[in-house]
C-alpha positions in Angstrom: 260.6 8.7 138.0 259.5 11.7 140.1 260.3 11.8 143.8 256.7 12.8 144.5 255.1 10.2 142.3 253.4 11.7 139.3 250.1 10.2 138.2 250.5 7.0 136.2 253.9 6.1 137.7 254.2 2.8 139.6 253.6 3.3 143.3 252.5 7.0 142.7 250.0 6.7 145.5 252.6 5.9 148.3 251.8 7.0 151.8 255.3 8.0 152.8 258.8 8.2 151.4 261.9 8.7 153.5 265.4 9.5 152.2 268.0 8.3 154.7 271.6 9.4 154.8 274.2 8.7 157.5 277.6 10.2 156.8 279.5 8.1 159.3 278.6 4.8 157.7 278.1 6.0 154.2 274.5 4.9 154.2 272.2 6.2 151.5 268.8 4.7 151.4 265.2 5.3 150.5 262.2 3.9 152.4 258.8 3.8 150.7 255.6 3.0 152.5 252.9 2.4 149.9 249.8 1.7 152.0 249.0 1.8 155.7 245.2 1.3 155.1 245.1 -2.3 156.3 247.9 -2.0 158.9 251.6 -1.4 159.1 253.8 -1.7 156.0 255.9 -4.9 155.7 258.7 -5.2 153.2 262.4 -6.2 152.9 265.6 -4.2 152.7 267.2 -4.5 149.2 270.9 -3.6 148.9 272.0 -3.1 145.3 274.5 -1.0 143.3 271.7 0.9 141.5 272.7 2.9 138.4 271.4 6.1 140.1 269.0 7.4 142.7 266.1 7.4 140.3 266.6 3.7 139.5 266.6 2.9 143.3 263.5 5.0 143.9 261.6 3.4 141.0 262.5 -0.1 142.3 261.4 0.8 145.9 258.0 2.2 144.6 257.3 -0.8 142.5 258.2 -3.3 145.2 256.3 -1.4 147.9 253.2 -1.3 145.8 253.5 -5.1 145.0 253.8 -5.8 148.8 250.5 -3.9 149.4 248.8 -6.0 146.7 250.3 -9.2 148.1 249.0 -8.4 151.6 245.6 -7.4 150.4 245.1 -10.6 148.3 246.3 -12.8 151.2 243.8 -11.0 153.5 246.6 -9.8 155.9 246.2 -6.8 158.2 249.2 -5.1 156.7 250.3 -2.9 153.8 253.4 -2.7 151.7 256.8 -1.1 152.1 260.3 -1.4 150.8 263.8 -0.1 151.6 266.5 0.2 149.0 270.1 0.8 150.1 272.5 2.1 147.5 275.5 -0.3 147.7 278.9 1.3 147.1 282.5 0.5 148.2 282.6 3.1 151.0 279.5 1.6 152.7 280.3 0.4 156.2 277.8 -2.4 156.1 276.9 -3.2 159.7 277.1 0.4 160.8 274.9 1.4 157.9 272.2 -1.2 158.8 272.3 0.0 162.4 271.7 3.6 161.2 268.9 2.4 159.1 267.4 0.6 162.0 267.4 3.7 164.1 265.4 5.5 161.5 263.0 2.6 161.2 262.5 2.7 165.0 261.6 6.3 164.7 258.7 5.4 162.4 257.0 3.9 165.5 255.9 0.6 164.0 254.5 1.9 160.8 257.1 -0.2 158.9 258.4 -3.8 159.6 261.5 -4.6 157.6 263.0 -8.0 156.6 265.4 -9.8 154.3 265.8 -9.2 150.6 268.6 -9.2 148.1 271.8 -8.1 149.9 270.2 -8.4 153.3 270.8 -11.7 155.1 271.4 -12.9 158.7 274.3 -10.5 159.5 272.5 -7.4 158.2 269.3 -8.4 160.0 271.2 -8.8 163.3 272.5 -5.3 162.8 269.0 -4.0 162.3 267.8 -5.8 165.4 270.4 -4.0 167.5 268.7 -0.7 166.6 265.0 -1.5 166.1 262.2 -3.8 167.3 260.5 -3.7 163.9 262.3 -6.5 162.0 261.1 -9.9 160.8 261.5 -12.2 163.9 264.8 -14.1 164.0 263.1 -17.6 164.0 261.4 -16.9 160.7 262.9 -18.3 157.5 261.9 -16.1 154.6 263.4 -18.5 152.0 261.6 -21.5 153.3 258.2 -19.8 153.7 258.5 -18.2 150.2 259.3 -21.6 148.7 256.4 -23.1 150.5 254.1 -20.5 149.1 255.4 -21.0 145.5 254.9 -24.7 145.8 251.3 -24.1 147.0 250.7 -21.8 144.1 252.2 -24.4 141.7 249.7 -26.9 142.9 246.9 -24.5 142.3 248.2 -23.7 138.8 248.7 -27.4 138.0 245.1 -28.1 139.0 243.9 -25.6 136.4 246.5 -26.1 133.6 247.3 -29.8 133.9 244.2 -31.2 135.5 245.8 -32.4 138.8 247.8 -31.0 141.7 250.8 -33.3 141.2 254.1 -31.6 140.7 256.1 -34.7 139.6 256.4 -36.0 136.0 256.8 -32.5 134.4 259.7 -30.4 133.2 260.6 -27.2 135.1 263.2 -24.5 134.4 264.3 -22.4 137.3 265.9 -19.0 136.9 267.9 -18.4 140.1 269.1 -21.2 142.4 269.5 -19.3 145.6 267.7 -20.0 148.8 264.2 -20.1 147.2 265.1 -21.6 143.9 267.2 -24.4 145.4 264.4 -25.2 147.8 262.0 -25.5 145.0 264.4 -27.6 142.9 264.9 -30.0 145.8 261.2 -30.4 146.3 260.5 -30.9 142.6 263.4 -33.4 142.1 262.1 -35.3 145.2 258.7 -35.5 143.6 260.1 -37.0 140.4 260.2 -34.0 138.2 262.8 -33.1 135.6 264.4 -29.8 136.7 266.9 -27.6 134.9 268.2 -24.1 135.8 270.9 -21.5 136.0 272.3 -19.1 138.6 275.2 -16.6 138.2 276.8 -18.0 141.4 279.1 -21.0 140.8 278.5 -22.3 144.3 274.7 -22.2 143.8 275.1 -24.0 140.5 277.3 -26.7 142.1 274.8 -27.3 144.9 271.9 -27.5 142.4 273.8 -30.0 140.3 274.5 -32.1 143.3 270.7 -32.6 143.9 270.0 -33.5 140.3 269.4 -30.2 138.6 270.4 -30.0 134.9 272.5 -26.9 134.5 271.7 -24.7 131.5 273.7 -21.9 130.0 272.6 -18.4 130.8 271.9 -17.8 127.1 269.6 -20.8 126.7 267.7 -20.5 130.0 264.8 -18.4 128.6 264.6 -20.4 125.4 264.5 -23.9 126.9 261.2 -25.7 126.5 259.4 -26.7 129.7 256.0 -27.2 131.3 256.6 -24.5 133.9 259.2 -21.7 133.8 260.0 -20.5 137.4 261.6 -17.0 137.7 263.3 -16.9 141.1 265.9 -14.1 140.7 265.5 -10.4 140.1 262.3 -9.2 138.6 261.3 -7.9 135.1 262.4 -11.0 133.3 259.1 -11.5 131.4 259.4 -8.9 128.6 257.2 -8.9 125.5 260.1 -10.3 123.4 260.8 -13.1 125.9 257.1 -14.1 126.2 256.6 -14.1 122.4 259.4 -16.6 122.0 258.9 -18.7 125.1 258.2 -22.4 124.9 256.4 -22.8 128.2 253.0 -23.9 129.2 252.9 -22.0 132.4 255.0 -19.6 134.7 255.1 -19.8 138.5 258.0 -18.3 140.5 259.2 -16.3 143.5 260.6 -13.2 141.8 258.9 -9.9 142.5 257.6 -7.8 139.7 258.2 -10.5 137.1 256.5 -8.6 134.2 259.1 -6.5 132.5 256.6 -4.4 130.5 252.9 -3.7 130.1 252.6 -6.0 127.1 254.1 -9.1 128.6 251.0 -10.2 130.4 248.8 -9.8 127.3 251.3 -11.8 125.2 251.2 -14.7 127.7 247.4 -14.6 127.8 247.1 -14.5 124.1 249.5 -17.5 123.7 247.7 -19.5 126.3 250.6 -19.5 128.7 249.2 -19.5 132.3 251.0 -17.0 134.6 250.6 -17.4 138.4 250.8 -13.8 139.6 253.8 -13.2 141.8 251.7 -11.1 144.2 249.7 -14.3 144.9 252.3 -17.1 144.9 255.3 -15.5 146.6 253.4 -14.3 149.7 254.8 -17.0 152.0 257.4 -14.8 153.7 255.1 -11.8 154.4 252.4 -14.2 155.7 254.9 -15.6 158.1 256.2 -12.1 159.0 252.8 -10.6 159.7 251.4 -13.6 161.6 254.4 -13.8 163.9 254.7 -10.1 164.4 251.1 -8.9 164.8 249.2 -12.1 165.6 249.0 -13.8 169.0 252.0 -16.0 169.8 249.9 -19.1 170.5 249.2 -21.0 167.3 251.3 -18.7 165.1 253.0 -21.5 163.2 249.7 -23.3 162.6 248.2 -20.1 161.2 251.2 -19.5 159.0 251.0 -23.0 157.6 247.3 -22.8 156.9 247.6 -19.4 155.3 250.4 -20.5 153.0 248.5 -23.6 152.0 245.5 -21.4 151.1 247.7 -19.9 148.3 246.9 -23.1 146.2 243.1 -22.4 146.1 243.6 -18.6 145.7 245.9 -19.2 142.7 243.6 -21.7 141.1 240.5 -19.5 141.6 242.3 -16.5 140.1 243.4 -18.5 137.0 240.0 -19.9 136.5 238.4 -16.4 136.7 241.0 -15.1 134.2 240.1 -17.9 131.8 236.4 -17.5 132.2 236.5 -13.7 131.8 239.2 -13.9 129.0 241.5 -11.5 130.9 245.1 -11.9 131.8 245.8 -13.2 135.4 247.7 -10.0 136.0 244.6 -7.9 135.3 242.4 -10.0 137.5 244.9 -10.0 140.4 245.6 -6.3 140.4 241.9 -5.4 140.1 241.1 -7.7 143.1 244.0 -6.2 145.1 242.8 -2.6 144.4 239.3 -3.5 145.5 240.6 -5.0 148.7 242.6 -1.9 149.4 239.8 0.5 148.5 237.4 -1.2 151.0 239.5 -0.1 153.9 240.8 3.3 152.7 
């Protein structure tokens, strides 16, 4: 992965990349703004112990590009961005986030940051002490993301199963954190059979308490179900996994779910419907953009309406993919590129 994005690399056409280092706090981070064509870049701050700087840069580029596609498909006046923080023992966490916030403030509103893996309420509060350009405190990214996935699931169910009901089917959820557990709760409440796994023992216990059947990590991807729901880190859907999967459909909140170029083709060939992540997990960025850029009056109503529209968008995309005999991934990315090109 080249720092300057050689042709053919994911996110090679980014608008801006900023390397951030603050010796006092131990902060080392990379901010990638993929597109500003439709408006300021929105994207979360991911803190992980990456193997090296190249791995972090590659992740930031892929995620920023996906955010641009997500905003374009949702019709939002925004583009995509992402920050990755290289987590390490010497990182003074709150001071590091404040240092990052000062840099984001200097970008002058070109980038609005928010939560992601490793960045929760405490870290967001530290960012807000240093910059205005943070997802508003009243927003709940987990709740809005789950609402979007459920809307997408209804659209997928309309196409695959012939109705929008979510009860009476079997779901397997990979990742039972804020979003995965919210989905599990809604599905169990609707009368569905739900199984899943999470590496966190507390998350597993909470899921079991609401009626989720706990699977072993080694059986999660092999368990038969109507809908597999990836809600953890991305790149789960590799060619090998998709060849062996016993699913009828896939719909989840994880970003960049496709692990390699062949995975989407394998799912399409096998008749497994995949609801593209850039369509169904847009709930949080919809909420962020509407409450940051839109007029304050009626913001919550606009958010709810835009998230509900994910159902029709997902159904239309899957129907188009079926009619054109193309994978949903191909259809979604092509539509996003057209939407971006129209304003560039």
